[in-house]
C-alpha positions in Angstrom: 90.7 105.9 104.0 91.0 106.4 107.7 94.2 106.2 109.7 94.8 102.6 110.9 95.1 103.7 114.5 91.7 105.4 114.2 90.2 102.2 113.0 91.9 100.2 115.7 90.6 102.5 118.4 87.0 102.4 117.0 87.1 98.6 116.9 89.0 97.8 120.1 88.7 100.9 122.3 91.1 103.6 123.4 93.1 101.3 125.6 94.0 99.1 122.7 96.7 101.5 121.5 99.6 103.4 123.1 99.6 106.9 121.7 102.6 108.2 123.7 104.9 107.4 120.8 103.2 110.1 118.7 103.8 113.8 118.8 101.1 116.0 120.4 99.6 117.2 117.1 99.4 113.7 115.6 97.9 112.3 118.8 95.3 115.1 119.0 94.4 114.7 115.3 93.8 110.9 115.7 91.8 111.4 118.9 89.7 114.1 117.3 89.0 111.9 114.3 88.0 109.0 116.6 85.7 111.4 118.6 84.0 112.7 115.5 83.3 109.2 114.3 82.0 108.1 117.7 79.7 111.1 117.8 78.3 110.3 114.4 77.5 106.8 115.7 75.6 108.4 118.6 78.3 107.0 121.0 78.3 110.3 122.9 79.9 109.0 126.1 82.8 107.5 124.3 83.2 110.7 122.1 83.3 112.9 125.2 85.9 110.6 126.9 88.1 110.7 123.8 87.9 114.5 123.6 88.8 114.7 127.2 91.9 112.5 126.6 92.8 114.8 123.7 92.4 117.8 126.0 90.2 119.5 123.3 88.5 122.0 125.6 87.1 124.0 122.7 85.3 121.1 121.2 84.1 119.8 124.6 82.6 123.3 125.3 80.9 123.4 121.8 79.6 119.9 122.2 78.3 120.6 125.7 76.6 123.8 124.6 74.9 121.8 121.8 73.7 119.1 124.3 72.3 121.9 126.5 70.3 123.2 123.5 69.0 119.7 123.0 68.1 119.5 126.7 70.6 116.7 127.4 71.9 118.1 130.6 73.8 115.0 131.7 75.8 114.8 128.5 76.4 118.5 128.7 77.7 118.2 132.2 80.0 115.3 131.1 81.4 117.6 128.4 82.0 120.5 130.8 83.6 118.6 133.7 87.0 118.2 132.0 87.0 121.9 130.9 86.6 123.3 134.4 84.4 126.1 133.0 82.7 127.2 136.2 79.8 129.0 134.7 78.8 126.2 132.4 79.4 123.6 135.1 77.2 125.4 137.7 74.4 125.8 135.1 74.7 122.1 134.0 74.6 121.1 137.7 71.3 122.8 138.3 69.9 121.0 135.2 71.2 117.7 136.5 69.5 118.4 139.9 66.2 119.0 138.0 66.7 115.7 136.2 67.4 114.1 139.6 70.9 113.1 138.6 72.4 114.2 141.9 75.7 112.4 141.7 76.5 114.0 138.3 75.3 117.4 139.7 77.7 116.9 142.6 80.6 116.0 140.2 79.8 119.1 138.1 79.9 121.3 141.2 83.1 119.7 142.3 84.7 120.4 138.9 83.5 124.0 139.2 85.4 124.2 142.5 82.0 124.7 144.2 82.8 122.1 146.9 80.2 123.4 149.3 77.3 122.7 146.9 78.9 119.4 145.8 79.0 118.2 149.4 75.4 119.5 150.1 74.0 117.6 147.1 75.8 114.4 148.1 74.8 114.6 151.7 71.1 115.5 151.1 70.1 114.0 147.8 72.5 111.3 146.5 71.7 107.8 147.5 74.6 106.0 149.2 
């Protein structure tokens, strides 16, 4: 049986609970369980958001790499943004540009601390 907090988050969303009362390891365990279940339900955006809240960089990188192999550049970029992995972010940004997702490409460049490219993309390609 799943932890009751995991079930509550799955039903009502992450903002339905206050996890600050838990110690770090319990909080991470619960958030990782939630993320795993959301991923299995193909709720990738929510799974990525939960992993970012759990600060699970290792899992975000692995998931992003998997999305790249599946040619899902936008989901990969969303995984990499919280990790600040410059190499992966720059690569994902290029793929986002190819997919014409300029705003996400700019966000990826911004997270990679490549402010010049982020600004260039926004000014020249992103629609206001």
